Structure formats: C-alpha cells, structure tokens
C-alpha positions as CSV (number, residue, x, y, z in Angstrom):
1,X,107.8,85.8,126.0
2,X,107.7,88.2,123.0
3,X,104.3,89.6,124.1
4,X,105.4,89.8,127.8
5,X,108.4,91.9,126.7
6,X,106.2,94.1,124.6
7,X,103.7,94.7,127.5
8,X,106.5,95.2,129.9
9,X,108.1,97.8,127.6
10,X,104.8,99.6,127.1
11,X,104.2,99.8,130.8
12,X,107.8,101.0,131.5
13,X,107.6,103.8,128.9
14,X,104.2,104.9,130.2
15,X,105.6,105.0,133.7
16,X,108.5,107.2,132.4
17,X,106.0,109.6,130.8
18,X,103.9,109.6,133.9
19,X,106.8,110.5,136.1
20,X,108.0,113.2,133.8
21,X,104.5,114.7,133.7
22,X,104.2,114.5,137.4
23,X,107.5,116.5,137.8
24,X,106.1,119.3,135.7
25,X,102.8,119.7,137.6
26,X,102.4,122.1,140.5
27,X,102.8,120.5,143.9
28,X,99.1,120.7,144.8
29,X,97.4,117.4,145.5
30,X,94.4,118.2,143.3
31,X,96.5,118.7,140.1
32,X,98.4,115.4,140.7
33,X,95.3,113.4,141.6
34,X,93.4,114.6,138.5
35,X,96.5,113.8,136.4
36,X,96.8,110.3,137.8
37,X,93.1,109.6,137.3
38,X,93.3,110.8,133.6
39,X,96.6,109.3,132.7
40,X,96.5,105.7,133.7
41,X,93.0,104.8,132.5
42,X,94.0,106.2,129.1
43,X,97.3,104.4,129.1
44,X,95.9,101.0,130.1
45,X,92.7,101.2,128.0
46,X,94.1,99.3,125.0
47,X,95.8,96.7,127.0
48,X,92.8,96.1,129.4
49,X,90.5,95.9,126.4
50,X,92.5,93.0,124.9
51,X,92.5,91.1,128.2
52,X,88.9,91.7,129.3
53,X,87.0,92.6,126.1
54,X,84.5,89.7,126.3
55,X,83.4,90.6,129.8
56,X,82.9,94.4,129.3
57,X,79.6,96.1,128.4
58,X,79.6,97.0,124.7
59,X,79.3,100.7,125.3
60,X,82.3,100.7,127.7
61,X,84.3,98.5,125.3
62,X,83.7,101.0,122.5
63,X,84.8,104.0,124.6
64,X,88.0,102.1,125.7
65,X,88.7,101.2,122.1
66,X,88.7,104.8,121.0
67,X,90.6,106.1,124.1
68,X,93.2,103.3,123.9
69,X,93.7,103.7,120.1
70,X,94.2,107.4,120.4
71,X,96.5,107.0,123.4
72,X,98.7,104.6,121.4
73,X,99.5,107.5,118.9
74,X,99.7,110.1,121.7
75,X,102.0,107.9,123.8
76,X,104.4,107.4,120.9
77,X,104.8,111.0,120.0
78,X,104.8,112.2,123.6
79,X,107.6,109.7,124.3
80,X,109.5,111.1,121.3
81,X,109.2,114.7,122.6
82,X,110.0,113.9,126.2
83,X,113.0,111.8,125.3
84,X,114.3,114.5,123.0
85,X,114.0,117.1,125.9
86,X,115.8,114.8,128.3
87,X,118.6,114.1,125.8
88,X,119.1,117.8,125.3
89,X,119.1,118.3,129.1
90,X,121.8,115.6,129.5
91,X,123.9,117.2,126.7
92,X,123.5,120.6,128.3
93,X,125.0,119.3,131.6
94,X,128.3,118.6,129.8
95,X,128.2,121.3,127.1
96,X,126.0,124.1,128.3
97,X,124.0,125.7,125.5
98,X,120.6,126.5,127.0
99,X,119.9,130.2,127.1
100,X,120.1,131.8,130.5
101,X,116.4,132.8,130.7
102,X,115.4,129.1,131.0
103,X,117.1,128.9,134.5
104,X,115.9,132.3,135.6
105,X,112.3,131.0,135.8
106,X,112.7,127.2,135.6
107,X,109.1,126.4,136.5
108,X,107.8,128.6,133.7
109,X,110.2,127.0,131.3
110,X,108.9,123.6,132.2
111,X,105.3,124.7,131.7
112,X,106.0,126.2,128.3
113,X,108.0,123.1,127.2
114,X,105.2,120.8,128.3
115,X,102.6,123.0,126.6
116,X,104.5,123.0,123.4
117,X,104.9,119.2,123.4
118,X,101.2,118.7,124.2
119,X,100.2,121.1,121.5
120,X,102.4,119.5,118.9
121,X,101.1,116.0,119.8
122,X,97.5,117.3,119.6
123,X,98.1,118.8,116.1
124,X,99.7,115.6,115.0
125,X,96.7,113.6,116.1
126,X,94.2,115.9,114.6
127,X,96.0,116.1,111.3
128,X,96.6,112.4,111.3
129,X,93.0,111.6,112.0
130,X,91.8,113.8,109.1
131,X,94.4,112.3,106.8
132,X,93.4,108.7,107.8
133,X,89.8,109.3,106.8
134,X,90.6,110.7,103.4
135,X,92.2,108.0,101.2
136,X,93.6,109.2,98.0
137,X,93.1,107.4,94.7
138,X,96.4,106.0,93.3
139,X,96.2,105.4,89.5
140,X,98.5,102.9,87.8
141,X,98.6,101.5,84.3
142,X,100.3,98.2,83.5
143,X,100.7,96.3,80.2
144,X,100.6,92.5,80.3
145,X,102.0,90.9,77.2
146,X,99.3,88.3,76.9
147,X,95.9,88.0,75.2
148,X,92.9,88.1,77.6
149,X,90.1,86.6,75.4
150,X,88.1,89.5,74.0
151,X,89.4,91.9,76.7
152,X,91.8,94.6,75.7
153,X,91.8,96.3,79.1
154,X,90.6,95.8,82.6
155,X,89.8,98.4,85.3
156,X,90.6,97.0,88.8
157,X,90.0,98.8,92.0
158,X,92.0,97.5,95.0
159,X,91.3,98.3,98.6
160,X,93.3,96.4,101.3
161,X,93.6,96.7,105.1
162,X,90.2,98.3,105.8
163,X,90.0,96.7,109.3
164,X,86.3,97.0,109.8
165,X,85.5,97.3,113.5
166,X,84.9,99.9,116.2
167,X,87.4,102.3,114.7
168,X,86.6,101.8,111.1
169,X,82.8,101.6,111.5
170,X,79.9,102.1,109.2
171,X,80.4,105.8,108.4
172,X,84.1,105.4,107.7
173,X,83.5,102.3,105.6
174,X,80.7,104.1,103.6
175,X,83.3,106.8,102.5
176,X,85.6,104.0,101.3
177,X,82.8,102.2,99.4
178,X,81.6,105.5,97.8
179,X,85.0,106.2,96.5
180,X,85.4,102.6,95.2
181,X,82.1,102.9,93.3
182,X,82.9,106.3,91.9
183,X,85.8,104.8,90.0
184,X,83.5,102.5,88.0
185,X,85.6,99.4,88.4
186,X,85.2,96.3,86.2
187,X,86.3,94.2,89.2
188,X,87.1,95.0,92.9
189,X,89.9,93.2,94.8
190,X,90.2,93.2,98.6
191,X,93.6,91.4,99.4
192,X,93.2,90.9,103.1
193,X,92.6,92.5,106.5
194,X,89.1,93.5,105.7
195,X,87.9,92.7,109.2
196,X,89.4,93.6,112.5
197,X,87.1,92.4,115.3
198,X,85.2,89.2,116.2
199,X,82.4,88.3,113.8
200,X,79.9,88.6,116.6
201,X,80.8,92.2,117.3
202,X,80.9,93.1,113.6
203,X,77.5,91.4,112.9
204,X,76.0,92.9,116.1
205,X,76.7,96.4,114.9
206,X,76.0,95.7,111.2
207,X,79.5,97.1,110.5
208,X,80.1,95.3,107.3
209,X,76.8,95.8,105.6
210,X,78.2,98.6,103.4
211,X,80.3,95.9,101.6
212,X,77.1,94.8,99.8
213,X,77.0,98.2,98.0
214,X,80.2,97.6,96.0
215,X,79.4,97.6,92.3
216,X,81.6,95.8,89.8
217,X,80.2,93.8,86.8
218,X,82.9,91.1,87.0
219,X,82.5,90.8,90.8
220,X,84.2,91.5,94.1
221,X,86.9,89.1,95.3
222,X,89.0,88.8,98.5
223,X,91.9,87.0,100.0
224,X,92.3,86.6,103.7
225,X,94.9,88.5,105.7
226,X,96.4,87.9,109.1
227,X,93.7,89.8,110.9
228,X,91.0,87.5,109.5
229,X,92.8,84.8,111.5
230,X,93.6,87.0,114.5
231,X,90.1,88.4,115.0
232,X,87.7,85.7,114.0
233,X,89.4,82.6,112.4
234,X,89.6,82.2,108.7
235,X,86.5,80.2,108.2
236,X,84.2,82.6,110.0
237,X,85.7,85.6,108.2
238,X,85.3,83.9,104.8
239,X,81.6,83.0,105.6
240,X,80.9,86.6,106.7
241,X,82.4,88.1,103.5
242,X,80.7,85.5,101.3
243,X,77.3,86.4,102.7
244,X,78.0,90.0,101.6
245,X,78.5,89.1,98.0
246,X,82.2,88.8,98.1
247,X,83.9,85.8,96.6
248,X,86.7,84.7,98.9
249,X,89.6,82.8,97.2
250,X,91.4,80.6,99.6
251,X,94.4,78.9,98.0
252,X,92.5,78.6,94.7
253,X,92.3,80.1,91.3
254,X,89.3,81.2,89.2
255,X,89.0,81.9,85.5
256,X,87.1,85.2,85.1
257,X,85.1,86.0,82.0
258,X,87.1,83.4,80.0
259,X,89.8,86.1,79.9
260,X,92.2,85.8,82.8
261,X,92.9,83.9,86.0
262,X,92.6,85.3,89.5
263,X,94.3,83.5,92.4
264,X,93.8,84.2,96.1
265,X,96.3,82.8,98.7
266,X,95.5,82.2,102.3
267,X,97.6,84.4,104.5
268,X,101.0,83.1,105.5
269,X,100.0,83.3,109.2
270,X,97.2,80.7,108.7
271,X,99.5,78.0,109.9
272,X,100.2,79.8,113.2
273,X,96.5,80.3,113.8
274,X,94.9,77.1,112.5
275,X,97.8,74.7,112.1
276,X,97.0,74.5,108.4
277,X,99.9,75.4,106.1
278,X,98.8,77.2,102.9
279,X,99.4,75.5,99.6
280,X,102.6,76.3,97.8
281,X,102.1,78.7,94.8
282,X,103.7,76.1,92.6
283,X,100.9,73.7,93.5
284,X,98.2,76.3,92.8
285,X,99.7,77.1,89.4
286,X,99.2,73.5,88.2
287,X,95.6,74.2,87.7
288,X,96.2,77.5,85.8
289,X,96.6,78.0,82.1
290,X,99.6,80.2,81.9
291,X,98.8,81.5,78.4
292,X,96.2,83.7,80.1
293,X,97.0,86.8,82.3
294,X,97.4,85.7,85.9
295,X,96.6,88.0,88.8
296,X,97.5,87.0,92.4
297,X,96.3,88.3,95.7
298,X,98.7,87.6,98.6
299,X,98.2,89.7,101.6
300,X,101.7,89.9,103.0
301,X,104.4,90.8,100.5
302,X,107.0,88.2,101.5
303,X,109.2,86.3,99.1
304,X,108.2,88.3,96.0
305,X,110.4,86.2,93.7
306,X,108.1,83.2,94.1
307,X,105.4,84.8,92.0
308,X,107.9,85.6,89.2
309,X,109.3,82.1,89.3
310,X,105.8,80.7,88.8
311,X,104.7,82.9,85.9
312,X,102.3,85.3,87.8
313,X,101.8,88.5,85.8
314,X,100.6,90.7,88.7
315,X,100.7,90.3,92.4
316,X,98.7,92.6,94.7
317,X,99.4,92.8,98.4
318,X,98.9,95.0,101.4
319,X,99.6,94.5,105.1
320,X,102.4,97.0,105.6
321,X,100.3,100.2,105.9
322,X,103.5,101.8,104.7
323,X,104.3,102.2,108.4
324,X,101.1,104.2,109.1
325,X,102.8,106.5,111.5
326,X,106.2,108.2,110.9
327,X,109.0,107.1,111.5
328,X,107.7,103.5,111.3
329,X,107.8,103.9,107.5
330,X,111.6,103.4,107.7
331,X,111.2,100.3,109.8
332,X,108.7,98.8,107.3
333,X,111.1,99.6,104.4
334,X,113.8,97.7,106.2
335,X,111.5,94.7,106.7
336,X,110.1,94.2,103.2
337,X,111.6,94.1,99.8
338,X,108.7,96.2,98.7
339,X,106.9,98.1,101.5
340,X,104.7,100.2,99.2
341,X,104.2,101.0,95.6
342,X,105.0,99.3,92.3
343,X,107.9,97.0,91.4
344,X,108.7,94.7,88.5
345,X,110.7,91.5,88.6
346,X,111.2,90.0,85.1
347,X,107.7,89.9,83.5
348,X,105.9,90.0,86.9
349,X,104.5,93.3,88.3
350,X,103.9,93.9,92.0
351,X,101.9,96.5,93.8
352,X,101.9,96.8,97.6
353,X,99.2,99.2,98.8
354,X,99.5,101.3,101.9
355,X,95.9,100.3,102.7
356,X,92.5,102.1,102.7
357,X,92.2,102.7,106.4
358,X,94.1,102.1,109.7
359,X,94.8,99.6,112.4
360,X,95.0,100.6,116.0
361,X,95.5,104.4,116.2
362,X,93.0,106.1,113.9
363,X,95.7,108.3,112.5
364,X,98.1,108.4,109.5
365,X,101.3,110.5,109.9
366,X,103.8,110.8,107.1
367,X,101.9,108.7,104.5
368,X,98.4,108.5,103.0
369,X,95.8,105.7,102.9
370,X,94.9,104.8,99.4
371,X,92.5,103.1,97.1
372,X,94.3,101.8,94.0
373,X,92.7,102.3,90.5
374,X,94.6,99.9,88.3
375,X,94.2,99.7,84.5
376,X,95.5,96.6,82.9
377,X,96.1,96.6,79.1
378,X,96.5,93.3,77.2
379,X,97.6,92.3,73.7
C-alpha cells in the first residue's frame, strides 16, 4: 500500500505539472503535441524502468535511467516553483498585489514566468550535477583513550554510499578511488551502499573494477547497506566485493594488526529482505576484547546509544546522504538523531557521512558529497 500511494502521488503531481505547462503553451497543435511527447516519456522513465528493467535492451535501459534520474530532480524543483506561483496567484485574488503590467499582457507574463522557472531549474540541475561529482575531503581527528598495540595513530579513509551502477559508473568511481588513494590511508572503510544495481548488470559493464585499485596497507573493509539487499541480495553483493579484494564483515569482528578491533554489522534491513535478523551488538561484543580500541561499521545510524552501551569507541555510518537535495536535509535531520557529522555520547564517537556519491538524481543541492579522512590517536 505504501508504494501504491507513492506511485499514485508521483503520477498526480506529474499530471499537475503537465496541465500547468499545457496552459502556458500557445494553442497550436504542434507545440502541445511535442510537449506531450517529451513530457510523459521523461516523467515515466524512472517508474517504467523499475517495472520492466529486465526486459529492456541494455542501451535503452541506460538512457531511461539517466532521463528518469534527472527528471526526478527536475520534477521536484519544477513542482516547487509551480506550486509557489499558484499560491501567489491564489493570494492575489483576495489581496491583490501583482503589478498592473502582468495583466496588461498576460500571455507574455506566463511565458516569462515559465522561462524563469525552467531556467532556475536548469541552473539547479547543472550546479547540482557538478557538485555531486566533486566530493570534498572532510578531515577529523579523534582521540581514543586506549592503547592500540604498537600503534599511536591510524589514518582511516571512509567512503560510504557510492551506489555503483549506471549513474555512478566507471569514470565517476575512478574519481572517487583516485581521491581515496591520494589521502594515503592506512585502512579504507566502506560502510554500506557500495552497489546500486543487480550484480549481473554491474559485472556486465565492469563497473566495480576500479575498487581493486584502492591502496591501503591494513586493508579495505566493508559492511553491507540496505541497497546491497535491495539490488542484489546480501550474499551476492558480499561475494562481488570479496572478489575485488574487499573484506566484507557481516555481523562479525576482526582484530587488525594486533592493535584494534573492527566490527561490521549487517544492515538493519536484512530481515525484511532475507528474513534473517542481524545479530545484536551485545552478542557480537562477546567475542571482542574491550581493552583494545573498537571501531564499528553500521550503515544506518539508528539507535546510537546501543554502541555506547556496549563499549564501542567509534561508530561509522552513512545512509542519510544528508538529504542529498534541499530541503530534504531538514527531513533527514528530523528522522535521525545524527543525520550528518560528528557526535559523542560518553566515550563513544560517531560519524555519519553524507556519502561519496548519489542515489537516484545525479545531483546534490544544498550539501556536499564527501570522503572522510579520519585520524585516530591512541594512548
């Protein structure tokens, strides 16, 4: 029922945009026919792809993915501008405030308003696309009041929510990997949503081969996110990543360099997808020597207090994208105790990253993608 409501709402809002656009156009049949032919294929691309992806030719599926993803962003901001105009028109009926020249040539006023809205949306998409492909490096230094064998410090690079697929393909991924390697990490952590499409599609296009280039003397480690279960089932995703020299931790801990423990939790959505409930953190911690520093990867930043209660020193999460597109940043902040950034509860530190790339629309508006360079200092 939830998805039916989402689809119904999406179609209704697109219908609203279509009608308002139709009303702006000149009355000639040619204009309106061209408008219809362009509007509805774009509006329905994303939805149609989700329903018929397996039966579509790969080239057509790729085109529909890009068109549908860009339309999702355009659709939202067009709706914002059109709704704003209609609200102002409604207010003007009761409390007139529009200048007189608008009604002297109403058709021209409509064309100018539509042009300004389309221009603003185009600028938002262009700027958002450029922004999305240029992740910043966020540097953070944390002190953990424990000894870590012979280690006095550790340089970790974290990149979450890469979403490898048609949108974030080989060239986009190469830029991310180049930036990771330029930071000379001791260890690289990928806490979920690394993949975004079925394994067959990712393998067929060699989209994930760039992952093999990550260089870190202590290794590259990952935990699974919700998209590893949505796109390709957890087991297939774990196998794919393992074959590319990434150690996937699935509800297990590992002692690294006889200096600290790294734990990776299966995503909280695993039960909905595979009917397998992930292990409680309390159970995982029974195998961990708490006198050593303990780092936890848990994709979704729910129930933060659980890590503090179980003696974790640092939890790393992603998932939120920090909203990805304004104003969803405010929605995400309302949903999560920590939507982005650093927080401390007792002796436990948390960092929730905004993610290294995107999901859906290939744009970022009002926030930045990031790769996190984290320096841990020990006793």
